[in-house]
C-alpha positions in Angstrom: 0.2 0.1 0.1 1.2 3.2 -0.6 2.3 5.4 2.1 1.1 9.0 2.5 2.1 11.3 5.2 -0.8 11.8 8.2 -2.6 14.8 8.0 -0.9 17.2 10.1 -1.8 17.7 14.0 -2.0 21.5 15.5 -3.0 20.5 19.1 -5.0 17.9 20.8 -7.1 19.2 24.1 -6.9 17.2 26.9 -10.0 15.1 27.7 -11.9 13.9 30.3 -11.8 9.6 31.2 -15.9 10.5 30.2 -15.3 11.5 26.3 -13.6 10.1 23.1 -12.2 11.8 20.1 -14.7 9.3 17.6 -11.6 9.2 14.8 -7.7 9.9 15.8 -4.9 11.3 12.7 -4.8 7.7 10.7 -8.5 7.3 10.3 -9.1 10.6 9.4 -6.3 10.5 6.8 -7.9 7.2 5.0 -10.7 8.5 4.7 -9.8 12.1 3.3 -7.2 10.4 1.3 -7.2 11.3 -2.3 -9.7 14.5 -1.7 -8.2 17.7 -3.2 -7.5 19.6 -0.5 -5.7 16.5 1.3 -2.0 18.6 1.7 -3.6 21.8 3.3 -5.0 20.3 5.7 -4.5 21.1 9.5 -5.9 18.5 12.3 -6.8 20.1 15.8 -9.1 17.9 18.6 -10.7 20.1 21.0 -12.5 19.2 24.3 -15.3 21.7 24.5 -17.7 22.4 22.1 -17.7 26.1 19.8 -20.3 28.2 22.9 -22.6 29.0 20.0 -23.1 25.2 19.1 -23.4 24.5 22.7 -27.3 22.7 23.0 -29.3 19.7 24.3 -30.4 18.8 21.2 -27.1 18.5 19.2 -23.5 17.3 19.9 -21.1 18.5 17.4 -18.8 15.8 16.5 -16.5 16.9 13.4 -15.6 20.3 11.2 -14.4 21.2 8.2 -14.0 24.7 7.6 -11.5 26.8 4.8 -10.6 29.8 6.7 -7.9 31.6 4.0 -5.0 33.9 6.7 -2.3 35.7 6.1 0.3 34.0 3.6 2.8 35.5 5.9 1.4 34.4 8.5 0.5 30.6 7.6 4.1 30.4 6.6 5.8 31.5 9.8 3.9 28.9 11.9 4.0 25.8 9.7 0.4 25.7 8.6 0.2 23.7 5.4 -3.1 25.4 4.0 -6.1 27.4 3.9 -8.3 24.3 5.8 -9.0 22.7 9.3 -10.2 19.6 10.2 -11.8 19.9 14.0 -12.7 16.7 16.0 -14.7 17.2 19.1 -14.5 14.9 22.3 -17.7 13.0 22.8 -19.6 10.9 25.4 -17.2 7.7 25.3 -20.8 5.5 25.7 -21.8 7.4 22.0 -18.3 6.7 20.4 -18.6 3.6 18.2 -22.1 4.5 17.0 -21.1 7.9 16.1 -18.1 6.3 14.4 -19.8 3.9 12.5 -22.2 6.7 11.5 -19.1 8.4 10.1 -17.1 6.6 8.5 -20.2 4.5 6.9 -22.5 7.3 5.8 -21.7 10.6 6.2 -17.9 10.6 5.2 -18.6 9.2 2.2 -22.2 10.0 0.8 -21.9 13.7 2.0 -18.3 14.8 3.2 -16.6 13.9 0.7 -18.8 14.9 -2.4 -19.1 18.7 -0.7 -15.1 18.7 -0.3 -14.7 17.6 -3.8 -17.1 20.2 -5.3 -15.3 22.8 -3.2 -11.7 21.1 -3.8 -10.5 24.6 -6.0 -11.1 27.3 -3.4 -7.4 28.5 -2.6 -7.0 31.9 -3.4 -10.3 33.0 -2.0 -11.6 35.2 0.4 -14.4 34.4 2.8 -15.0 31.0 4.3 -16.7 27.7 3.9 -18.0 25.2 6.9 -19.6 21.9 7.5 -20.2 20.3 10.7 -21.4 17.2 11.7 -23.8 17.1 14.4 -24.5 13.9 16.9 -28.6 14.4 17.5 -29.0 12.5 20.8 -32.8 12.5 20.0 -32.6 10.5 16.6 -29.2 8.8 17.8 -28.2 10.0 14.2 -25.6 12.4 12.9 -26.2 14.7 10.1 -24.4 17.8 8.7 -24.9 21.2 8.3 -23.2 24.0 5.7 -22.3 27.5 5.7 -21.3 29.7 3.0 -19.4 32.8 4.2 -19.1 34.9 0.9 -16.5 33.4 -1.1 -14.6 35.9 -3.1 -11.7 36.0 -5.2 -8.3 37.7 -2.7 -7.3 41.0 -3.8 -3.6 41.2 -4.2 -1.8 44.0 -2.8 
């Protein structure tokens, strides 16, 4: 099998024994292999949910977003590109169920096609983001897309 570098990890927050990260760097690298953005991804693991998505009706599991930075800042910090994969800790007792939904359904049928369609965005200002949530009521994962007004970046 062809060995590819893993998606670089920028950080991993400590988590409690009651929570777990659904997918690690190896599984995510394998799942996203072949996507146009692969070499531009930076992976982050977060213990806490962002405040604006904190709700008993949903739990953020995974976020993929395109957020262009200043090229000088990106290169100084060694960032590979403008694409982020953010993994959020989930209750340990739900890990297997969420992982199965991600690997068997959400990633191949929803996330990967979205990424392929969004593959030529480098060099544009604005943002693009997709969140994967787990709904405790239905016990299922679902995807929500956001569009932040992408436009060509101005060259100074």
